[in-house]
CHARMM internal coordinates of N, CA and C (Angstrom, degrees):
IC EDIT
DIST 1 N 1 CA 1.4361
DIST 1 CA 1 C 1.5140
ANGL 1 N 1 CA 1 C 110.93
DIST 1 C 2 N 1.3095
ANGL 1 CA 1 C 2 N 116.27
DIHE 1 N 1 CA 1 C 2 N -38.39
DIST 2 N 2 CA 1.4743
ANGL 1 C 2 N 2 CA 119.52
DIHE 1 CA 1 C 2 N 2 CA -179.99
DIST 2 CA 2 C 1.5298
ANGL 2 N 2 CA 2 C 110.68
DIHE 1 C 2 N 2 CA 2 C -63.97
DIST 2 C 3 N 1.3384
ANGL 2 CA 2 C 3 N 115.62
DIHE 2 N 2 CA 2 C 3 N -43.31
DIST 3 N 3 CA 1.4530
ANGL 2 C 3 N 3 CA 118.86
DIHE 2 CA 2 C 3 N 3 CA 178.82
DIST 3 CA 3 C 1.5212
ANGL 3 N 3 CA 3 C 111.56
DIHE 2 C 3 N 3 CA 3 C -61.44
DIST 3 C 4 N 1.3506
ANGL 3 CA 3 C 4 N 115.70
DIHE 3 N 3 CA 3 C 4 N -42.39
DIST 4 N 4 CA 1.4569
ANGL 3 C 4 N 4 CA 120.30
DIHE 3 CA 3 C 4 N 4 CA -179.45
DIST 4 CA 4 C 1.5449
ANGL 4 N 4 CA 4 C 109.35
DIHE 3 C 4 N 4 CA 4 C -63.41
DIST 4 C 5 N 1.3120
ANGL 4 CA 4 C 5 N 117.47
DIHE 4 N 4 CA 4 C 5 N -40.52
DIST 5 N 5 CA 1.4619
ANGL 4 C 5 N 5 CA 119.85
DIHE 4 CA 4 C 5 N 5 CA -176.75
DIST 5 CA 5 C 1.5243
ANGL 5 N 5 CA 5 C 110.80
DIHE 4 C 5 N 5 CA 5 C -66.56
DIST 5 C 6 N 1.3173
ANGL 5 CA 5 C 6 N 117.30
DIHE 5 N 5 CA 5 C 6 N -30.45
DIST 6 N 6 CA 1.4757
ANGL 5 C 6 N 6 CA 120.70
DIHE 5 CA 5 C 6 N 6 CA 177.66
DIST 6 CA 6 C 1.5053
ANGL 6 N 6 CA 6 C 110.25
DIHE 5 C 6 N 6 CA 6 C -80.23
DIST 6 C 7 N 1.3409
ANGL 6 CA 6 C 7 N 117.21
DIHE 6 N 6 CA 6 C 7 N -47.27
DIST 7 N 7 CA 1.4666
ANGL 6 C 7 N 7 CA 119.92
DIHE 6 CA 6 C 7 N 7 CA -173.37
DIST 7 CA 7 C 1.4975
ANGL 7 N 7 CA 7 C 115.53
DIHE 6 C 7 N 7 CA 7 C -80.70
DIST 7 C 8 N 1.3338
ANGL 7 CA 7 C 8 N 117.09
DIHE 7 N 7 CA 7 C 8 N -11.96
DIST 8 N 8 CA 1.4661
ANGL 7 C 8 N 8 CA 118.73
DIHE 7 CA 7 C 8 N 8 CA 178.43
DIST 8 CA 8 C 1.5188
ANGL 8 N 8 CA 8 C 112.97
DIHE 7 C 8 N 8 CA 8 C -80.82
DIST 8 C 9 N 1.3083
ANGL 8 CA 8 C 9 N 117.03
DIHE 8 N 8 CA 8 C 9 N -16.25
DIST 9 N 9 CA 1.4928
ANGL 8 C 9 N 9 CA 122.11
DIHE 8 CA 8 C 9 N 9 CA 176.89
DIST 9 CA 9 C 1.5553
ANGL 9 N 9 CA 9 C 106.96
DIHE 8 C 9 N 9 CA 9 C -94.42
DIST 9 C 10 N 1.3105
ANGL 9 CA 9 C 10 N 115.61
DIHE 9 N 9 CA 9 C 10 N 125.16
DIST 10 N 10 CA 1.4643
ANGL 9 C 10 N 10 CA 121.01
DIHE 9 CA 9 C 10 N 10 CA -174.32
DIST 10 CA 10 C 1.5107
ANGL 10 N 10 CA 10 C 112.60
DIHE 9 C 10 N 10 CA 10 C -54.76
DIST 10 C 11 N 1.2939
ANGL 10 CA 10 C 11 N 119.10
DIHE 10 N 10 CA 10 C 11 N -47.50
DIST 11 N 11 CA 1.4594
ANGL 10 C 11 N 11 CA 122.62
DIHE 10 CA 10 C 11 N 11 CA -177.65
DIST 11 CA 11 C 1.5336
ANGL 11 N 11 CA 11 C 111.11
DIHE 10 C 11 N 11 CA 11 C -63.41
DIST 11 C 12 N 1.3176
ANGL 11 CA 11 C 12 N 116.01
DIHE 11 N 11 CA 11 C 12 N -40.32
DIST 12 N 12 CA 1.4705
ANGL 11 C 12 N 12 CA 119.96
DIHE 11 CA 11 C 12 N 12 CA 178.37
DIST 12 CA 12 C 1.5287
ANGL 12 N 12 CA 12 C 111.70
DIHE 11 C 12 N 12 CA 12 C -66.72
DIST 12 C 13 N 1.3298
ANGL 12 CA 12 C 13 N 115.46
DIHE 12 N 12 CA 12 C 13 N -39.44
DIST 13 N 13 CA 1.4592
ANGL 12 C 13 N 13 CA 119.79
DIHE 12 CA 12 C 13 N 13 CA 179.62
DIST 13 CA 13 C 1.5344
ANGL 13 N 13 CA 13 C 109.78
DIHE 12 C 13 N 13 CA 13 C -64.85
DIST 13 C 14 N 1.3382
ANGL 13 CA 13 C 14 N 117.37
DIHE 13 N 13 CA 13 C 14 N -42.64
DIST 14 N 14 CA 1.4690
ANGL 13 C 14 N 14 CA 120.46
DIHE 13 CA 13 C 14 N 14 CA 179.02
DIST 14 CA 14 C 1.5253
ANGL 14 N 14 CA 14 C 109.53
DIHE 13 C 14 N 14 CA 14 C -63.01
DIST 14 C 15 N 1.3067
ANGL 14 CA 14 C 15 N 117.06
DIHE 14 N 14 CA 14 C 15 N -43.13
DIST 15 N 15 CA 1.4604
ANGL 14 C 15 N 15 CA 120.79
DIHE 14 CA 14 C 15 N 15 CA 178.32
DIST 15 CA 15 C 1.5448
ANGL 15 N 15 CA 15 C 110.25
DIHE 14 C 15 N 15 CA 15 C -60.86
DIST 15 C 16 N 1.2992
ANGL 15 CA 15 C 16 N 116.14
DIHE 15 N 15 CA 15 C 16 N -45.41
DIST 16 N 16 CA 1.4542
ANGL 15 C 16 N 16 CA 121.75
DIHE 15 CA 15 C 16 N 16 CA 178.77
DIST 16 CA 16 C 1.5395
ANGL 16 N 16 CA 16 C 110.14
DIHE 15 C 16 N 16 CA 16 C -58.84
DIST 16 C 17 N 1.3273
ANGL 16 CA 16 C 17 N 117.59
DIHE 16 N 16 CA 16 C 17 N -46.73
DIST 17 N 17 CA 1.4625
ANGL 16 C 17 N 17 CA 121.94
DIHE 16 CA 16 C 17 N 17 CA 179.59
DIST 17 CA 17 C 1.5386
ANGL 17 N 17 CA 17 C 111.51
DIHE 16 C 17 N 17 CA 17 C -60.47
DIST 17 C 18 N 1.3268
ANGL 17 CA 17 C 18 N 116.86
DIHE 17 N 17 CA 17 C 18 N -41.97
DIST 18 N 18 CA 1.4629
ANGL 17 C 18 N 18 CA 120.69
DIHE 17 CA 17 C 18 N 18 CA 179.94
DIST 18 CA 18 C 1.5261
ANGL 18 N 18 CA 18 C 110.45
DIHE 17 C 18 N 18 CA 18 C -66.40
DIST 18 C 19 N 1.3189
ANGL 18 CA 18 C 19 N 116.96
DIHE 18 N 18 CA 18 C 19 N -41.88
DIST 19 N 19 CA 1.4673
ANGL 18 C 19 N 19 CA 119.79
DIHE 18 CA 18 C 19 N 19 CA 179.21
DIST 19 CA 19 C 1.5150
ANGL 19 N 19 CA 19 C 110.93
DIHE 18 C 19 N 19 CA 19 C -65.84
DIST 19 C 20 N 1.3100
ANGL 19 CA 19 C 20 N 116.23
DIHE 19 N 19 CA 19 C 20 N -36.55
DIST 20 N 20 CA 1.4869
ANGL 19 C 20 N 20 CA 120.32
DIHE 19 CA 19 C 20 N 20 CA -179.88
DIST 20 CA 20 C 1.5362
ANGL 20 N 20 CA 20 C 109.75
DIHE 19 C 20 N 20 CA 20 C -68.14
DIST 20 C 21 N 1.3373
ANGL 20 CA 20 C 21 N 117.48
DIHE 20 N 20 CA 20 C 21 N -35.62
DIST 21 N 21 CA 1.4679
ANGL 20 C 21 N 21 CA 119.24
DIHE 20 CA 20 C 21 N 21 CA 178.78
DIST 21 CA 21 C 1.5325
ANGL 21 N 21 CA 21 C 110.86
DIHE 20 C 21 N 21 CA 21 C -70.46
DIST 21 C 22 N 1.3476
ANGL 21 CA 21 C 22 N 116.57
DIHE 21 N 21 CA 21 C 22 N -37.25
DIST 22 N 22 CA 1.4717
ANGL 21 C 22 N 22 CA 120.37
DIHE 21 CA 21 C 22 N 22 CA -178.52
DIST 22 CA 22 C 1.5269
ANGL 22 N 22 CA 22 C 111.58
DIHE 21 C 22 N 22 CA 22 C -71.94
DIST 22 C 23 N 1.3314
ANGL 22 CA 22 C 23 N 117.01
DIHE 22 N 22 CA 22 C 23 N -38.79
DIST 23 N 23 CA 1.4800
ANGL 22 C 23 N 23 CA 121.88
DIHE 22 CA 22 C 23 N 23 CA -175.64
DIST 23 CA 23 C 1.5178
ANGL 23 N 23 CA 23 C 110.99
DIHE 22 C 23 N 23 CA 23 C -129.34
DIST 23 C 24 N 1.3129
ANGL 23 CA 23 C 24 N 119.66
DIHE 23 N 23 CA 23 C 24 N 68.73
DIST 24 N 24 CA 1.4513
ANGL 23 C 24 N 24 CA 120.02
DIHE 23 CA 23 C 24 N 24 CA -177.42
DIST 24 CA 24 C 1.5363
ANGL 24 N 24 CA 24 C 113.68
DIHE 23 C 24 N 24 CA 24 C -62.13
DIST 24 C 25 N 1.2962
ANGL 24 CA 24 C 25 N 118.15
DIHE 24 N 24 CA 24 C 25 N -29.07
DIST 25 N 25 CA 1.4645
ANGL 24 C 25 N 25 CA 120.57
DIHE 24 CA 24 C 25 N 25 CA -178.68
DIST 25 CA 25 C 1.5175
ANGL 25 N 25 CA 25 C 112.50
DIHE 24 C 25 N 25 CA 25 C -64.74
DIST 25 C 26 N 1.3124
ANGL 25 CA 25 C 26 N 117.85
DIHE 25 N 25 CA 25 C 26 N -24.61
DIST 26 N 26 CA 1.4520
ANGL 25 C 26 N 26 CA 121.23
DIHE 25 CA 25 C 26 N 26 CA -179.76
DIST 26 CA 26 C 1.5147
ANGL 26 N 26 CA 26 C 112.48
DIHE 25 C 26 N 26 CA 26 C -80.02
DIST 26 C 27 N 1.3327
ANGL 26 CA 26 C 27 N 117.86
DIHE 26 N 26 CA 26 C 27 N -9.54
DIST 27 N 27 CA 1.4368
ANGL 26 C 27 N 27 CA 122.32
DIHE 26 CA 26 C 27 N 27 CA -176.50
DIST 27 CA 27 C 1.5262
ANGL 27 N 27 CA 27 C 113.19
DIHE 26 C 27 N 27 CA 27 C -114.55
DIST 27 C 28 N 1.3175
ANGL 27 CA 27 C 28 N 116.75
DIHE 27 N 27 CA 27 C 28 N 17.49
DIST 28 N 28 CA 1.4831
ANGL 27 C 28 N 28 CA 118.93
DIHE 27 CA 27 C 28 N 28 CA 178.22
DIST 28 CA 28 C 1.5364
ANGL 28 N 28 CA 28 C 108.29
DIHE 27 C 28 N 28 CA 28 C -81.79
DIST 28 C 29 N 1.3073
ANGL 28 CA 28 C 29 N 116.08
DIHE 28 N 28 CA 28 C 29 N 150.16
DIST 29 N 29 CA 1.4589
ANGL 28 C 29 N 29 CA 121.15
DIHE 28 CA 28 C 29 N 29 CA 178.68
DIST 29 CA 29 C 1.5151
ANGL 29 N 29 CA 29 C 110.71
DIHE 28 C 29 N 29 CA 29 C -78.48
DIST 29 C 30 N 1.3238
ANGL 29 CA 29 C 30 N 115.55
DIHE 29 N 29 CA 29 C 30 N 136.92
DIST 30 N 30 CA 1.4534
ANGL 29 C 30 N 30 CA 120.47
DIHE 29 CA 29 C 30 N 30 CA 174.07
DIST 30 CA 30 C 1.5373
ANGL 30 N 30 CA 30 C 108.08
DIHE 29 C 30 N 30 CA 30 C -134.34
DIST 30 C 31 N 1.3140
ANGL 30 CA 30 C 31 N 114.27
DIHE 30 N 30 CA 30 C 31 N 153.75
DIST 31 N 31 CA 1.4730
ANGL 30 C 31 N 31 CA 117.04
DIHE 30 CA 30 C 31 N 31 CA 179.88
DIST 31 CA 31 C 1.5289
ANGL 31 N 31 CA 31 C 109.56
DIHE 30 C 31 N 31 CA 31 C -74.28
DIST 31 C 32 N 1.2979
ANGL 31 CA 31 C 32 N 114.49
DIHE 31 N 31 CA 31 C 32 N 162.84
DIST 32 N 32 CA 1.4543
ANGL 31 C 32 N 32 CA 119.54
DIHE 31 CA 31 C 32 N 32 CA 179.14
DIST 32 CA 32 C 1.5318
ANGL 32 N 32 CA 32 C 112.46
DIHE 31 C 32 N 32 CA 32 C -60.31
DIST 32 C 33 N 1.3555
ANGL 32 CA 32 C 33 N 115.74
DIHE 32 N 32 CA 32 C 33 N -39.32
DIST 33 N 33 CA 1.4580
ANGL 32 C 33 N 33 CA 121.15
DIHE 32 CA 32 C 33 N 33 CA -179.76
DIST 33 CA 33 C 1.5441
ANGL 33 N 33 CA 33 C 110.53
DIHE 32 C 33 N 33 CA 33 C -64.01
DIST 33 C 34 N 1.3144
ANGL 33 CA 33 C 34 N 117.33
DIHE 33 N 33 CA 33 C 34 N -41.71
DIST 34 N 34 CA 1.4662
ANGL 33 C 34 N 34 CA 120.47
DIHE 33 CA 33 C 34 N 34 CA 179.09
DIST 34 CA 34 C 1.5207
ANGL 34 N 34 CA 34 C 109.98
DIHE 33 C 34 N 34 CA 34 C -66.85
DIST 34 C 35 N 1.3261
ANGL 34 CA 34 C 35 N 117.16
DIHE 34 N 34 CA 34 C 35 N -42.68
DIST 35 N 35 CA 1.4796
ANGL 34 C 35 N 35 CA 121.22
DIHE 34 CA 34 C 35 N 35 CA 179.36
DIST 35 CA 35 C 1.5131
ANGL 35 N 35 CA 35 C 110.77
DIHE 34 C 35 N 35 CA 35 C -59.58
DIST 35 C 36 N 1.3398
ANGL 35 CA 35 C 36 N 115.98
DIHE 35 N 35 CA 35 C 36 N -45.52
DIST 36 N 36 CA 1.4804
ANGL 35 C 36 N 36 CA 120.12
DIHE 35 CA 35 C 36 N 36 CA 179.19
DIST 36 CA 36 C 1.4970
ANGL 36 N 36 CA 36 C 110.54
DIHE 35 C 36 N 36 CA 36 C -62.57
DIST 36 C 37 N 1.3275
ANGL 36 CA 36 C 37 N 116.84
DIHE 36 N 36 CA 36 C 37 N -43.90
DIST 37 N 37 CA 1.4632
ANGL 36 C 37 N 37 CA 121.09
DIHE 36 CA 36 C 37 N 37 CA -178.04
DIST 37 CA 37 C 1.5224
ANGL 37 N 37 CA 37 C 111.09
DIHE 36 C 37 N 37 CA 37 C -62.22
DIST 37 C 38 N 1.3269
ANGL 37 CA 37 C 38 N 118.11
DIHE 37 N 37 CA 37 C 38 N -37.64
DIST 38 N 38 CA 1.4522
ANGL 37 C 38 N 38 CA 122.33
DIHE 37 CA 37 C 38 N 38 CA -177.87
DIST 38 CA 38 C 1.5192
ANGL 38 N 38 CA 38 C 113.79
DIHE 37 C 38 N 38 CA 38 C -84.41
DIST 38 C 39 N 1.3480
ANGL 38 CA 38 C 39 N 118.79
DIHE 38 N 38 CA 38 C 39 N -33.23
DIST 39 N 39 CA 1.4490
ANGL 38 C 39 N 39 CA 119.78
DIHE 38 CA 38 C 39 N 39 CA -169.26
DIST 39 CA 39 C 1.5226
ANGL 39 N 39 CA 39 C 115.32
DIHE 38 C 39 N 39 CA 39 C -121.49
DIST 39 C 40 N 1.3126
ANGL 39 CA 39 C 40 N 119.05
DIHE 39 N 39 CA 39 C 40 N -8.15
DIST 40 N 40 CA 1.4844
ANGL 39 C 40 N 40 CA 120.10
DIHE 39 CA 39 C 40 N 40 CA -176.18
DIST 40 CA 40 C 1.5553
ANGL 40 N 40 CA 40 C 109.33
DIHE 39 C 40 N 40 CA 40 C -124.05
DIST 40 C 41 N 1.3222
ANGL 40 CA 40 C 41 N 114.93
DIHE 40 N 40 CA 40 C 41 N 79.32
DIST 41 N 41 CA 1.4420
ANGL 40 C 41 N 41 CA 119.53
DIHE 40 CA 40 C 41 N 41 CA 179.13
DIST 41 CA 41 C 1.5300
ANGL 41 N 41 CA 41 C 111.31
DIHE 40 C 41 N 41 CA 41 C -62.21
DIST 41 C 42 N 1.3223
ANGL 41 CA 41 C 42 N 117.82
DIHE 41 N 41 CA 41 C 42 N -27.60
DIST 42 N 42 CA 1.4462
ANGL 41 C 42 N 42 CA 120.75
DIHE 41 CA 41 C 42 N 42 CA -178.70
DIST 42 CA 42 C 1.5234
ANGL 42 N 42 CA 42 C 112.42
DIHE 41 C 42 N 42 CA 42 C -69.56
DIST 42 C 43 N 1.3193
ANGL 42 CA 42 C 43 N 119.32
DIHE 42 N 42 CA 42 C 43 N -15.89
DIST 43 N 43 CA 1.4659
ANGL 42 C 43 N 43 CA 122.29
DIHE 42 CA 42 C 43 N 43 CA 179.58
DIST 43 CA 43 C 1.5260
ANGL 43 N 43 CA 43 C 112.70
DIHE 42 C 43 N 43 CA 43 C -100.18
DIST 43 C 44 N 1.3473
ANGL 43 CA 43 C 44 N 118.83
DIHE 43 N 43 CA 43 C 44 N 2.46
DIST 44 N 44 CA 1.4373
ANGL 43 C 44 N 44 CA 121.18
DIHE 43 CA 43 C 44 N 44 CA -179.00
DIST 44 CA 44 C 1.5295
ANGL 44 N 44 CA 44 C 110.68
DIHE 43 C 44 N 44 CA 44 C -97.23
DIST 44 C 45 N 1.3498
ANGL 44 CA 44 C 45 N 115.25
DIHE 44 N 44 CA 44 C 45 N 151.79
DIST 45 N 45 CA 1.4536
ANGL 44 C 45 N 45 CA 119.03
DIHE 44 CA 44 C 45 N 45 CA 176.59
DIST 45 CA 45 C 1.5335
ANGL 45 N 45 CA 45 C 109.93
DIHE 44 C 45 N 45 CA 45 C -85.08
DIST 45 C 46 N 1.3311
ANGL 45 CA 45 C 46 N 118.46
DIHE 45 N 45 CA 45 C 46 N -175.50
DIST 46 N 46 CA 1.4560
ANGL 45 C 46 N 46 CA 120.73
DIHE 45 CA 45 C 46 N 46 CA -175.42
DIST 46 CA 46 C 1.4994
ANGL 46 N 46 CA 46 C 115.16
DIHE 45 C 46 N 46 CA 46 C -63.57
DIST 46 C 47 N 1.3488
ANGL 46 CA 46 C 47 N 116.53
DIHE 46 N 46 CA 46 C 47 N -25.95
DIST 47 N 47 CA 1.4517
ANGL 46 C 47 N 47 CA 120.15
DIHE 46 CA 46 C 47 N 47 CA 177.79
DIST 47 CA 47 C 1.5374
ANGL 47 N 47 CA 47 C 112.82
DIHE 46 C 47 N 47 CA 47 C -85.38
DIST 47 C 48 N 1.3344
ANGL 47 CA 47 C 48 N 116.87
DIHE 47 N 47 CA 47 C 48 N -1.78
DIST 48 N 48 CA 1.4696
ANGL 47 C 48 N 48 CA 120.63
DIHE 47 CA 47 C 48 N 48 CA 177.53
DIST 48 CA 48 C 1.5092
ANGL 48 N 48 CA 48 C 114.11
DIHE 47 C 48 N 48 CA 48 C 91.28
DIST 48 C 49 N 1.3194
ANGL 48 CA 48 C 49 N 117.46
DIHE 48 N 48 CA 48 C 49 N 5.90
DIST 49 N 49 CA 1.4682
ANGL 48 C 49 N 49 CA 120.05
DIHE 48 CA 48 C 49 N 49 CA -179.71
DIST 49 CA 49 C 1.5145
ANGL 49 N 49 CA 49 C 110.84
DIHE 48 C 49 N 49 CA 49 C -98.79
DIST 49 C 50 N 1.2997
ANGL 49 CA 49 C 50 N 115.25
DIHE 49 N 49 CA 49 C 50 N 156.46
DIST 50 N 50 CA 1.4654
ANGL 49 C 50 N 50 CA 121.10
DIHE 49 CA 49 C 50 N 50 CA 177.03
DIST 50 CA 50 C 1.5080
ANGL 50 N 50 CA 50 C 108.31
DIHE 49 C 50 N 50 CA 50 C -95.66
DIST 50 C 51 N 1.3443
ANGL 50 CA 50 C 51 N 117.20
DIHE 50 N 50 CA 50 C 51 N 138.30
DIST 51 N 51 CA 1.4496
ANGL 50 C 51 N 51 CA 119.03
DIHE 50 CA 50 C 51 N 51 CA 179.77
DIST 51 CA 51 C 1.5069
ANGL 51 N 51 CA 51 C 112.05
DIHE 50 C 51 N 51 CA 51 C -66.91
DIST 51 C 52 N 1.3060
ANGL 51 CA 51 C 52 N 118.05
DIHE 51 N 51 CA 51 C 52 N 142.07
DIST 52 N 52 CA 1.4564
ANGL 51 C 52 N 52 CA 122.00
DIHE 51 CA 51 C 52 N 52 CA 178.78
DIST 52 CA 52 C 1.5205
ANGL 52 N 52 CA 52 C 108.38
DIHE 51 C 52 N 52 CA 52 C -89.23
DIST 52 C 53 N 1.3134
ANGL 52 CA 52 C 53 N 116.14
DIHE 52 N 52 CA 52 C 53 N 140.17
DIST 53 N 53 CA 1.4540
ANGL 52 C 53 N 53 CA 122.30
DIHE 52 CA 52 C 53 N 53 CA 179.86
DIST 53 CA 53 C 1.5353
ANGL 53 N 53 CA 53 C 110.16
DIHE 52 C 53 N 53 CA 53 C -70.61
DIST 53 C 54 N 1.2909
ANGL 53 CA 53 C 54 N 116.42
DIHE 53 N 53 CA 53 C 54 N 139.25
DIST 54 N 54 CA 1.4627
ANGL 53 C 54 N 54 CA 120.74
DIHE 53 CA 53 C 54 N 54 CA 176.09
DIST 54 CA 54 C 1.5220
ANGL 54 N 54 CA 54 C 107.91
DIHE 53 C 54 N 54 CA 54 C -78.88
DIST 54 C 55 N 1.3212
ANGL 54 CA 54 C 55 N 115.63
DIHE 54 N 54 CA 54 C 55 N 147.64
DIST 55 N 55 CA 1.4443
ANGL 54 C 55 N 55 CA 119.99
DIHE 54 CA 54 C 55 N 55 CA 177.81
DIST 55 CA 55 C 1.5328
ANGL 55 N 55 CA 55 C 108.06
DIHE 54 C 55 N 55 CA 55 C -80.30
DIST 55 C 56 N 1.3242
ANGL 55 CA 55 C 56 N 114.61
DIHE 55 N 55 CA 55 C 56 N 141.94
DIST 56 N 56 CA 1.4438
ANGL 55 C 56 N 56 CA 120.59
DIHE 55 CA 55 C 56 N 56 CA 179.45
DIST 56 CA 56 C 1.5332
ANGL 56 N 56 CA 56 C 110.95
DIHE 55 C 56 N 56 CA 56 C -65.08
DIST 56 C 57 N 1.3277
ANGL 56 CA 56 C 57 N 117.14
DIHE 56 N 56 CA 56 C 57 N 143.12
DIST 57 N 57 CA 1.4322
ANGL 56 C 57 N 57 CA 121.23
DIHE 56 CA 56 C 57 N 57 CA 179.21
DIST 57 CA 57 C 1.5212
ANGL 57 N 57 CA 57 C 111.15
DIHE 56 C 57 N 57 CA 57 C -61.62
DIST 57 C 58 N 1.3198
ANGL 57 CA 57 C 58 N 116.32
DIHE 57 N 57 CA 57 C 58 N 128.36
DIST 58 N 58 CA 1.4563
ANGL 57 C 58 N 58 CA 119.96
DIHE 57 CA 57 C 58 N 58 CA -179.25
DIST 58 CA 58 C 1.5198
ANGL 58 N 58 CA 58 C 115.23
DIHE 57 C 58 N 58 CA 58 C 83.66
DIST 58 C 59 N 1.3398
ANGL 58 CA 58 C 59 N 116.44
DIHE 58 N 58 CA 58 C 59 N 2.07
DIST 59 N 59 CA 1.4604
ANGL 58 C 59 N 59 CA 118.92
DIHE 58 CA 58 C 59 N 59 CA -178.05
DIST 59 CA 59 C 1.5425
ANGL 59 N 59 CA 59 C 110.38
DIHE 58 C 59 N 59 CA 59 C -77.10
DIST 59 C 60 N 1.3126
ANGL 59 CA 59 C 60 N 116.28
DIHE 59 N 59 CA 59 C 60 N 164.52
DIST 60 N 60 CA 1.4446
ANGL 59 C 60 N 60 CA 120.90
DIHE 59 CA 59 C 60 N 60 CA 177.59
DIST 60 CA 60 C 1.5143
ANGL 60 N 60 CA 60 C 111.89
DIHE 59 C 60 N 60 CA 60 C -59.82
DIST 60 C 61 N 1.3531
ANGL 60 CA 60 C 61 N 115.68
DIHE 60 N 60 CA 60 C 61 N -41.35
DIST 61 N 61 CA 1.4494
ANGL 60 C 61 N 61 CA 119.25
DIHE 60 CA 60 C 61 N 61 CA 179.39
DIST 61 CA 61 C 1.4914
ANGL 61 N 61 CA 61 C 111.25
DIHE 60 C 61 N 61 CA 61 C -59.36
DIST 61 C 62 N 1.2968
ANGL 61 CA 61 C 62 N 118.53
DIHE 61 N 61 CA 61 C 62 N -44.11
DIST 62 N 62 CA 1.4721
ANGL 61 C 62 N 62 CA 121.24
DIHE 61 CA 61 C 62 N 62 CA 179.75
DIST 62 CA 62 C 1.5294
ANGL 62 N 62 CA 62 C 111.09
DIHE 61 C 62 N 62 CA 62 C -63.83
DIST 62 C 63 N 1.3181
ANGL 62 CA 62 C 63 N 117.07
DIHE 62 N 62 CA 62 C 63 N -43.14
DIST 63 N 63 CA 1.4755
ANGL 62 C 63 N 63 CA 121.41
DIHE 62 CA 62 C 63 N 63 CA 177.76
DIST 63 CA 63 C 1.5141
ANGL 63 N 63 CA 63 C 111.62
DIHE 62 C 63 N 63 CA 63 C -62.10
DIST 63 C 64 N 1.3483
ANGL 63 CA 63 C 64 N 116.22
DIHE 63 N 63 CA 63 C 64 N -43.11
DIST 64 N 64 CA 1.4615
ANGL 63 C 64 N 64 CA 120.49
DIHE 63 CA 63 C 64 N 64 CA -178.70
DIST 64 CA 64 C 1.4963
ANGL 64 N 64 CA 64 C 112.26
DIHE 63 C 64 N 64 CA 64 C -67.05
DIST 64 C 65 N 1.3524
ANGL 64 CA 64 C 65 N 117.95
DIHE 64 N 64 CA 64 C 65 N -39.74
DIST 65 N 65 CA 1.4722
ANGL 64 C 65 N 65 CA 120.16
DIHE 64 CA 64 C 65 N 65 CA 177.02
DIST 65 CA 65 C 1.5080
ANGL 65 N 65 CA 65 C 111.11
DIHE 64 C 65 N 65 CA 65 C -64.55
DIST 65 C 66 N 1.3250
ANGL 65 CA 65 C 66 N 117.63
DIHE 65 N 65 CA 65 C 66 N -37.98
DIST 66 N 66 CA 1.4742
ANGL 65 C 66 N 66 CA 121.81
DIHE 65 CA 65 C 66 N 66 CA 176.92
DIST 66 CA 66 C 1.5182
ANGL 66 N 66 CA 66 C 109.67
DIHE 65 C 66 N 66 CA 66 C -63.08
DIST 66 C 67 N 1.3354
ANGL 66 CA 66 C 67 N 118.98
DIHE 66 N 66 CA 66 C 67 N -40.00
DIST 67 N 67 CA 1.4718
ANGL 66 C 67 N 67 CA 122.44
DIHE 66 CA 66 C 67 N 67 CA 178.14
DIST 67 CA 67 C 1.5385
ANGL 67 N 67 CA 67 C 110.47
DIHE 66 C 67 N 67 CA 67 C -63.61
DIST 67 C 68 N 1.3177
ANGL 67 CA 67 C 68 N 115.21
DIHE 67 N 67 CA 67 C 68 N -41.85
DIST 68 N 68 CA 1.4797
ANGL 67 C 68 N 68 CA 119.17
DIHE 67 CA 67 C 68 N 68 CA -176.37
DIST 68 CA 68 C 1.5257
ANGL 68 N 68 CA 68 C 112.01
DIHE 67 C 68 N 68 CA 68 C -70.61
DIST 68 C 69 N 1.3087
ANGL 68 CA 68 C 69 N 116.98
DIHE 68 N 68 CA 68 C 69 N -27.33
DIST 69 N 69 CA 1.4553
ANGL 68 C 69 N 69 CA 119.87
DIHE 68 CA 68 C 69 N 69 CA 178.42
DIST 69 CA 69 C 1.5062
ANGL 69 N 69 CA 69 C 108.85
DIHE 68 C 69 N 69 CA 69 C -71.10
END
COOR INIT
IC SEED 1 N 1 CA 1 C
IC BUILD
């Protein structure tokens, strides 16, 4: 919703496009894990890693991991 509220206004969209052209590295996609590792020191453990979420019991992910093992 936030992106839509910015990009739906012509002036905001033009400003966004200009900023993206000036600083393309700030607009690259990163995964949530990479973002947390780089910007959220409070969520890292003592070795600097972010904890991985456990799969819910009975979830598709848990079933698929069991199949792959």
